[in-house]
ZADO-1210 file (C-alpha; in nm, 4 decimals, padded with zeros to 6 digits):
<atoms>
<atom x="16.4704" y="08.7746" z="13.5517" code="MET" pos="1"/>
<atom x="16.1569" y="08.9340" z="13.4091" code="VAL" pos="2"/>
<atom x="16.0176" y="09.2545" z="13.5564" code="LEU" pos="3"/>
<atom x="15.6586" y="09.3528" z="13.4837" code="ALA" pos="4"/>
<atom x="15.5918" y="09.7174" z="13.5612" code="VAL" pos="5"/>
<atom x="15.2405" y="09.8566" z="13.5888" code="ILE" pos="6"/>
<atom x="15.3144" y="10.1722" z="13.7897" code="ASN" pos="7"/>
<atom x="15.3261" y="10.4679" z="13.5492" code="LEU" pos="8"/>
<atom x="15.5743" y="10.6630" z="13.7635" code="ASP" pos="9"/>
<atom x="15.8169" y="10.3699" z="13.7613" code="VAL" pos="10"/>
<atom x="15.7733" y="10.3243" z="13.3849" code="MET" pos="11"/>
<atom x="15.8400" y="10.6937" z="13.3299" code="LYS" pos="12"/>
<atom x="16.1613" y="10.6680" z="13.5294" code="GLU" pos="13"/>
<atom x="16.2739" y="10.3563" z="13.3424" code="MET" pos="14"/>
<atom x="16.2337" y="10.5277" z="13.0050" code="PHE" pos="15"/>
<atom x="16.3986" y="10.8561" z="13.1021" code="THR" pos="16"/>
<atom x="16.7163" y="10.9114" z="12.8972" code="PRO" pos="17"/>
<atom x="16.9435" y="10.9618" z="13.1991" code="ASP" pos="18"/>
<atom x="16.8249" y="10.6304" z="13.3534" code="LYS" pos="19"/>
<atom x="16.8565" y="10.4114" z="13.0445" code="VAL" pos="20"/>
<atom x="17.1906" y="10.2688" z="13.1544" code="ASP" pos="21"/>
<atom x="17.0479" y="10.1579" z="13.4905" code="ILE" pos="22"/>
<atom x="16.7690" y="09.9401" z="13.3488" code="TYR" pos="23"/>
<atom x="16.9347" y="09.6986" z="13.1098" code="HIS" pos="24"/>
<atom x="16.7223" y="09.5246" z="12.8483" code="LYS" pos="25"/>
<atom x="16.9700" y="09.2665" z="12.7259" code="ASN" pos="26"/>
<atom x="16.8350" y="08.9787" z="12.9331" code="SER" pos="27"/>
<atom x="16.7516" y="08.6372" z="12.7950" code="PHE" pos="28"/>
<atom x="16.3862" y="08.7384" z="12.7597" code="THR" pos="29"/>
<atom x="16.4656" y="09.0349" z="12.5387" code="PHE" pos="30"/>
<atom x="16.7191" y="08.8426" z="12.3341" code="LYS" pos="31"/>
<atom x="16.4641" y="08.5652" z="12.2852" code="GLY" pos="32"/>
<atom x="16.1927" y="08.8013" z="12.1637" code="THR" pos="33"/>
<atom x="16.4115" y="09.0204" z="11.9423" code="ALA" pos="34"/>
<atom x="16.3772" y="08.7977" z="11.6328" code="PRO" pos="35"/>
<atom x="15.9990" y="08.8140" z="11.6669" code="LEU" pos="36"/>
<atom x="15.9497" y="09.1735" z="11.7828" code="LEU" pos="37"/>
<atom x="16.2561" y="09.3412" z="11.6351" code="GLY" pos="38"/>
<atom x="16.4996" y="09.5804" z="11.7977" code="LYS" pos="39"/>
<atom x="16.2743" y="09.8776" z="11.8539" code="GLY" pos="40"/>
<atom x="16.2747" y="10.1261" z="12.1385" code="LEU" pos="41"/>
<atom x="16.1466" y="09.8791" z="12.3970" code="LEU" pos="42"/>
<atom x="16.4120" y="09.6199" z="12.3193" code="PHE" pos="43"/>
<atom x="16.7268" y="09.8315" z="12.2990" code="THR" pos="44"/>
<atom x="16.9344" y="10.0204" z="12.5504" code="ASP" pos="45"/>
<atom x="17.2368" y="10.2464" z="12.5713" code="GLY" pos="46"/>
<atom x="17.3350" y="10.4567" z="12.2704" code="ASP" pos="47"/>
<atom x="17.1029" y="10.2720" z="12.0323" code="MET" pos="48"/>
<atom x="16.8086" y="10.3441" z="12.2647" code="TRP" pos="49"/>
<atom x="16.9043" y="10.7132" z="12.2843" code="ARG" pos="50"/>
<atom x="16.9165" y="10.7445" z="11.9043" code="ARG" pos="51"/>
<atom x="16.5826" y="10.5694" z="11.8567" code="LYS" pos="52"/>
<atom x="16.4165" y="10.7708" z="12.1343" code="ARG" pos="53"/>
<atom x="16.5404" y="11.0985" z="11.9846" code="LYS" pos="54"/>
<atom x="16.3889" y="11.0061" z="11.6475" code="ILE" pos="55"/>
<atom x="16.0544" y="10.8843" z="11.7802" code="ILE" pos="56"/>
<atom x="16.0071" y="11.1601" z="12.0396" code="SER" pos="57"/>
<atom x="15.9307" y="11.4055" z="11.7578" code="LYS" pos="58"/>
<atom x="15.6059" y="11.2159" z="11.6990" code="PHE" pos="59"/>
<atom x="15.4928" y="11.2262" z="12.0620" code="PHE" pos="60"/>
<atom x="15.4786" y="11.5975" z="12.1300" code="THR" pos="61"/>
<atom x="15.2001" y="11.7329" z="12.3485" code="HIS" pos="62"/>
<atom x="15.0218" y="11.8856" z="12.0500" code="GLU" pos="63"/>
<atom x="15.0334" y="11.5685" z="11.8418" code="ILE" pos="64"/>
<atom x="14.9124" y="11.3539" z="12.1306" code="MET" pos="65"/>
<atom x="14.6230" y="11.5940" z="12.1999" code="LEU" pos="66"/>
<atom x="14.5187" y="11.5849" z="11.8364" code="SER" pos="67"/>
<atom x="14.4960" y="11.2039" z="11.8539" code="ASN" pos="68"/>
<atom x="14.3047" y="11.1662" z="12.1805" code="VAL" pos="69"/>
<atom x="13.9732" y="11.1036" z="12.0031" code="GLY" pos="70"/>
<atom x="14.1175" y="10.8384" z="11.7740" code="THR" pos="71"/>
<atom x="14.2988" y="10.6649" z="12.0595" code="ILE" pos="72"/>
<atom x="13.9781" y="10.6670" z="12.2652" code="GLY" pos="73"/>
<atom x="13.7812" y="10.5131" z="11.9778" code="ASP" pos="74"/>
<atom x="14.0373" y="10.2344" z="11.9386" code="ILE" pos="75"/>
<atom x="14.0384" y="10.1631" z="12.3113" code="VAL" pos="76"/>
<atom x="13.6579" y="10.1470" z="12.3110" code="ASP" pos="77"/>
<atom x="13.6601" y="09.8973" z="12.0216" code="ARG" pos="78"/>
<atom x="13.9176" y="09.6776" z="12.1918" code="VAL" pos="79"/>
<atom x="13.7238" y="09.6839" z="12.5186" code="LEU" pos="80"/>
<atom x="13.4011" y="09.5972" z="12.3357" code="ASP" pos="81"/>
<atom x="13.5712" y="09.2930" z="12.1828" code="LYS" pos="82"/>
<atom x="13.7148" y="09.1773" z="12.5145" code="THR" pos="83"/>
<atom x="13.3798" y="09.2137" z="12.6919" code="GLU" pos="84"/>
<atom x="13.1934" y="09.0123" z="12.4286" code="ALA" pos="85"/>
</atoms>
């Protein structure tokens, strides 16, 4: 079964450390894409997910994200320009 989530509140809940064991990511879809996309944060669960999330969360602090808002906005604008063309 594949679940596509577009609601930000649901996504936030799915990626909360205390909920990681509820939403398993070891389905056929994830196993099939692992060789192509690797075993990063989105494609792991359980203890491996917790370790990876702890490492990467240091790079997503409020201050760091605020300092990158302009750059992220510029990239989004470029992508939207290409898709509208």
